[in-house]
N, C-alpha and C positions, 0 to 999 in steps of 0.2 A: 656330093650332088649339091648344086646351088639351090638356095631357098627360092621357092616359087611365090611370086607376087602376082595377084590379079588386080588389074587396073580397069576401072569402069568409068567411062566418060563419053558422052555422045559427041563431044567436039573432037574430031579426029586429030587436029593439030595439037591440042593439049594432051590427048591420050598418047600420041606418039612421042611428045616431048618427055612426058613422065617415063614412058617405057625406055627411051634411050638413056636417060640418066640412071635408071635402075640397072639396066644392063651394063652400063659402063662401070657401075659399082660392084658388078659381079653377081647380080641376081638373075634368076630366070624369071622373065616378066611376060605376062600374057594379057592382051587388051580385049575389052568388050565394049560395045556401044549401047548396051541395054542391061537393065537389072535381070531381065528374064534370061539372057544369055549367060550372065554371071552365075545365077542360081543353077542353071543346067550344068555348067562346068563343075560346080561343087559336087554334083552327084558322081562325077567320074574321078575327081581328084581334089582333095582339100588343100588349099594353099597355106603358106606360112603366115600370110597377111593379105589384107584387101585394102586397096585405095579406091574409095567409092565417092563419086559425085552425087550430090543430093538431088539436083534438078535434072531428071532424066525423062525421056518420053516413055509413055506407058507406065509401068510400075516405077515410082520414084525411089530414090536412094533410102529414104527413111523406112519405107515398107520392106525394102530389101534387107536392111539391118535387122528388122524384126524377124523376118523369115530365117536369116542366118542364125540369129541367137536362139531360135527354137532347138537347134541341134548342135551348134558349134560355138566354141569359145575363141575362134580365130580373131586375132587383133584386127580392128577396123579403123583406118584413118579416113575420116570424112573430109571432103573438099567441097566448097560451095562459094558462090558469089554473094551469098547472104551473110551479113556481118551483125545482124541483130542479136541481142541477148537471148530472145526467145528461140531463135533458130539454133543457136549454139547449144543452149540447154536442152532443147528437144532432141537434137542429134546425139548428144552424149547420154541423155536419159534413156533413149531407146536401145543403147548398147554400143555406141561408138566409143573408141578409146582415145581418140584425139580429133581435133577439128582445125582445119586450115582454111583461110579465106582467100579466094581468088581476087586479084592475081597474086601468086606466091612465087618464091624462089625455088626452083627445082632442086637446088643444092640443099636448102633447108628441109624440103620434103624427104630427101634421101636420109638426112640426119634423123628426122623423126621416125622414119621407117626403121632405121637401125636401132633406135632407142626402144621402140615398141617390141622389136624382136629380141633385144637383150633382156627386157623384162620377162617376156614369155619364156625364154631359155632359163632364166633364174627361177622362175616359178616351177619349172619341171625338174630342176636339179634336186638331188637328194640333200636334205638338210639335217644337221645334227640337233637343231633346236627343237623344243617341245612342239608337238603337232597340234596342240590345242591352245588357243588363246581365249581367255574369258574376261569379261567385265560386266558385272551385274547380270542382266538378262541376255547379254550378247555372248555367243560362243562361236568361235571360228575354228574350223578344221583345216589346217594348212595343207595336209596331204590330199584330202578329198576336195579341197577348195569349196567348202560349203559353209554357210552362215545360218545360225539359228538365233532368232530373237523372240523372247518371251514364249519359248516353247514351240514356235512356228518357223517353218523355213523362211529365210529372208533372202530373196533373189537379188543378186548383185551382178554387175558386169565385171569383167576381169580387172578393169581399172579401179572400180569401186572396192573390189576385194583387196587389191594391193594397198590402196589408201588406208582402209580400215585396219588391215594387219600391221601396217607401218605405225599408225597412230597407237595401236594397242601395245606394240613393243616399246613405245616411247611414252606411255601413259603418265609417267611421273613428271613430264615437262611439256612446255609448249613447243610446237614445231613450226619453224618459219616457212613461209611460202617458197623462199629461195631454196631451202633444204628439200622441200617436197619436189620442186621442179628438178633438182639435181639428182635426188635419190630414186624418184619414181619415173620421171620422164627422161632422165639422164641428159638434161640440157646444160651444156657448159657455157652458154651464152645468155644474154638478157632475153628472156622469153616472156610471153604474155601471161601475167599472173592470173588472168581471167580463167585460165585452164583450171587452176585450183578452186577459184571462186565458183565456177559452174558446177564442179564436182561436189563441192560442199553443199550448195543449194539443193542439189538433187538428193543427196544422202539425208539431209535434214528432213526433207519431206517424207522420205521413205521411213526413217526412224520414227518420226512423229505418227505416221499412219499405222505403224506396227504396234505402237503402244508401249515400247520398252522404255527403260529409264536412262539409257545412254544418250548423251547429247554431244554435238560438236560445237564447242564454244569458240567464239572469235576473240583473239588477242589483238586488239586494234593496233594497226601499224606494224604487225609482226607476222602473225599466222594463226594457228589453231591449236586446241587441245581437247582431249576427250574428258568428259565428266560423267558420273553416274549419280542420279538423283538420290539413290539409296545410300550413298556414302556421304558422311557429314562434310567432308572437304569438297564434295562435288557441287555443292550449291553455289550459285553465283548471285 
């Protein structure tokens, strides 16, 4: 069975364009013109991925993301005419996994959809590696996909979980933005590095609010590394 993609955009022309490209790529794609219709469809059948416009009549896309995240970890690709840093960060912070700005290439959208689905499939695959990753007050359960920080549940989106687990696996070194784009987003072309910047800004705020000692340090001109304030080598 082909994977089901829900596409929500109140602009019929854009919606049909996205649907046509997804269908040509072998997906089963269903379109909606409102967030309310999208959420109603979720009750009958959960899709493999959602393409969701932010600016919708009635309930907007950001509120729809929040509603979906209450019960589902379905990958969400947000699309919007807004290109401001605040808009991008807000969309990802609320639970979006990727963000594209209109106008965009339908071909690139399909590539991003495939990348998000590959990540989701990899996350569900049985792994031989240890199921727990720890660093200071941070513990990640790879099987249950849960995170605990300083003894308290640490809620994260699927993308945030993948980022943290990748950084923990590579805690002995700095990880470049290019590597993150390739390994987490599976982009084999020059992509907007703000994807990683937005993610890190969001996680830094969450980590600071939780009060744990784990930090995401910037390696200027290269990428990031994790450090633990409790470890002598973690200080910067």
